[in-house]
C-alpha positions in Angstrom: 1.5 5.7 10.8 1.8 2.0 10.2 4.8 -0.2 9.4 5.9 -0.3 5.8 5.6 -4.1 6.0 1.8 -3.5 6.3 1.5 -1.6 3.0 0.1 -4.5 0.9 -2.3 -5.5 3.7 -3.6 -1.9 3.8 -4.0 -1.8 0.0 -6.0 -5.0 0.1 -8.2 -3.7 2.8 -8.8 -0.6 0.7 -10.3 -2.8 -2.0 -12.0 -5.2 0.4 -13.9 -2.3 2.0 -14.6 -0.7 -1.4 -13.1 2.6 -0.3 -10.8 2.3 -3.3 -12.5 -0.1 -5.7 -10.7 -1.5 -8.7 -12.4 -0.5 -11.9 -11.8 0.9 -15.4 -13.6 3.5 -17.5 -13.2 3.1 -21.3 -14.7 4.5 -24.5 -14.9 8.1 -23.2 -16.9 7.1 -20.1 -19.3 4.8 -21.9 -18.0 1.5 -20.6 -17.4 0.9 -16.9 -15.8 -2.4 -15.7 -15.4 -3.4 -12.1 -12.2 -5.5 -12.0 -12.6 -6.8 -8.4 -15.8 -7.4 -6.4 -15.1 -8.5 -2.8 -16.8 -11.8 -1.8 -17.4 -10.5 1.7 -17.3 -6.7 1.7 -15.7 -5.5 4.9 -16.7 -2.4 6.8 -14.6 0.7 6.2 -13.5 0.6 9.8 -11.3 -2.4 8.9 -9.3 -0.2 6.5 -9.1 2.8 8.9 -8.1 0.9 12.1 -4.5 0.0 11.3 -3.7 3.5 10.2 -2.8 6.0 12.8 -3.9 8.9 10.6 -7.5 7.9 11.1 -7.4 7.4 14.9 -9.9 10.3 15.3 -12.6 8.2 13.8 -12.5 5.9 16.8 -12.6 8.5 19.5 -15.7 8.6 21.7 -18.3 10.9 20.2 -17.1 10.4 16.6 -19.2 7.3 15.8 -21.1 9.4 13.4 -18.0 9.9 11.3 -17.6 6.2 10.7 -21.3 5.9 9.9 -21.2 8.8 7.4 -18.0 7.4 5.8 -19.6 3.9 5.5 -22.8 5.3 4.0 -20.9 7.4 1.5 -18.6 4.4 0.6 -21.7 2.2 0.1 -23.4 4.8 -2.0 -20.4 5.2 -4.3 -19.9 1.4 -4.5 -23.6 0.9 -5.5 -23.3 3.7 -8.1 -20.2 2.1 -9.6 -22.0 -1.3 -9.8 -25.0 0.4 -11.6 -22.6 2.1 -14.0 -21.0 -1.2 -14.8 -24.3 -2.8 -15.3 -23.9 -5.2 -12.4 -26.6 -4.0 -10.0 
């Protein structure tokens, strides 16, 4: 539930928040390459806010959902950096 004109902005937020990082896996999983590392990684809430389908994350009492999603996104991002030999 967002205007089609916002599609590119939403896609950029997906990579800036690391919810959908840009990376490649080659050589049967032996070589991992991160193609884009955000200079200032944004909180996942920035990706979720403009999209109506995620409005439940921002209802009172659901703060734990945002915290859990942020923690999982950070965990996966850090794992990806380790696999790529960056962290």
